[in-house]
C-alpha positions in Angstrom: -10.2 -65.0 -17.0 -11.3 -62.2 -16.1 -10.9 -58.8 -17.9 -11.8 -55.6 -17.2 -13.2 -52.4 -19.8 -11.4 -49.6 -18.5 -11.9 -46.4 -20.7 -10.7 -47.0 -24.4 -9.2 -50.2 -23.7 -9.0 -53.2 -22.0 -7.0 -54.1 -18.9 -6.1 -58.4 -18.3 -7.1 -58.9 -14.3 -6.4 -62.4 -13.6 -6.6 -66.1 -14.6 -6.5 -69.1 -13.0 -5.4 -72.7 -14.9 -7.1 -75.9 -14.7 -5.1 -78.6 -12.8 -2.0 -79.7 -15.2 -1.8 -76.8 -16.7 0.1 -73.5 -16.4 -0.7 -70.1 -17.2 1.8 -67.4 -19.7 0.4 -63.8 -19.5 2.0 -62.4 -22.7 -0.2 -58.8 -23.2 -1.7 -57.0 -20.2 -3.5 -54.2 -22.4 -4.8 -51.7 -23.2 -5.1 -52.6 -26.8 -4.5 -56.2 -26.7 -4.1 -59.1 -24.0 -2.9 -62.8 -24.9 -2.8 -65.6 -22.0 -1.7 -69.2 -23.2 -2.8 -72.1 -20.7 -0.1 -75.1 -21.0 -0.7 -78.7 -20.3 1.9 -79.6 -18.2 1.8 -83.4 -19.2 4.7 -84.4 -21.3 1.6 -86.9 -23.1 -0.7 -84.3 -23.3 0.6 -81.6 -25.5 -2.3 -79.1 -25.5 -2.5 -75.4 -25.2 -5.3 -73.0 -25.4 -4.9 -69.9 -26.6 -6.9 -66.6 -25.7 -6.6 -63.3 -27.2 -9.0 -60.3 -26.7 -8.2 -56.9 -28.6 -10.4 -53.4 -28.4 -11.4 -52.4 -31.6 -13.8 -49.3 -32.7 -15.2 -49.4 -29.1 -16.0 -52.9 -28.9 -14.2 -55.7 -27.6 -13.3 -58.9 -29.6 -12.2 -61.9 -28.0 -11.6 -65.5 -29.5 -10.3 -68.9 -27.8 -8.0 -71.1 -29.9 -7.1 -74.5 -29.0 -4.1 -76.5 -30.0 -3.3 -79.9 -29.3 
């Protein structure tokens, strides 16, 4: 995942999923980025969600794993 700090915000640049996963970019900035990686294997229901926010001049981010 590549994001960039631009002035008073952030911008999504690219995401490359691992084999067997798709990527869905839902928000690209400037205040929030939200990207989901979902398994394409019907026997493996897994989603990784990356969320980044620009708050008070700082980048805050988290990754949630959901099986």
